[in-house]
N, C-alpha and C positions, 0 to 999 in steps of 0.2 A: 569322437562324436561331437565335441566342442567345435573343432575345426569344420566338420561338416555343417553344423548349425549356423555357424558365423558366415561361413563362405556361402551358403544358400540365402541367408539375410542380404548380403551384399549383392549377390546376383539378382535376387528378387528386386531390390532398390534400384540397381542399375537398369533392369529390364523395364521397371515402371518409369523411371526417368526417359528412357529411350521411346517408350510408347506415348508418354506425354509431349515430347517434342515433335514426334512424327504425327500424332493423331489427337492433337489437344482439342480440336473443334468436335471430335466424335466421342469423346471420353467425358465421364463426369468430373466433379471436382477433385483436386489434388489429395484432398484429405481422404477420398474414398479409394483412389487408385494405388497410393503407396501402400496403404496397409493391405490391400488386396494382392498386390504383387509380393508383398513380404510373406504374408500369411500363406500364400500358394506355393512359394517356394520352400517355405518351411514344412508344409504338409508333403510336398513332393520329396524332399530330402528324407523325411520319416517313412514315407511309403516305400522308397527306393531303398533305403538302408533297411527296412524290414525284409524286403525281398531278396536283396543281394548279400546281406550280412555286413559285417564290419571288414575294413580292409579295401573297399572299393571306392575310394574318394572320388575319382573322375565319373563314375558311373552313378554315384549318388547325386553330385552336383549337376550332371546332365538331366536326371530324373527332376531335381528341383527346378531347373530352368524351362523344362518342358511343361510341368504343371503349373508354374507361375505364368507362362505364355498362354495356356488354355484358361487359366483363371481371368487373365487380363482380356483376353479376347471375348470373354462373356460380357464384359463391360461397355462394348463398342456398340455405339448407337448407329442406325443405318443413316447414310449420307443424304443429303438433299437429291430428291430425283424430279426430273420433270415429267409431267404427264404426256404422254404421246397418244395421240388419237390417230386411228387408222383412217385412211382415206374413204373408207366404205361406210364409216359412222357419220 
């Protein structure tokens, strides 16, 4: 259980770092992104561990990464868009 928690924290931090590197202009401050990724991964590990039971380390870590990715995707703001006007208007 300790290995699952530690692994999920490290994966959540790595996913947060990758999201900040790729989408820095569309995410809020780092002090929001890192805890959101970490807590999302911990919750995902807990949820997956509860569903699968003990002894399924790869499945638990996969669930942690998926929930962390969903949590981080909720933080993404829309990018700048240009207004297009139709020719008829």
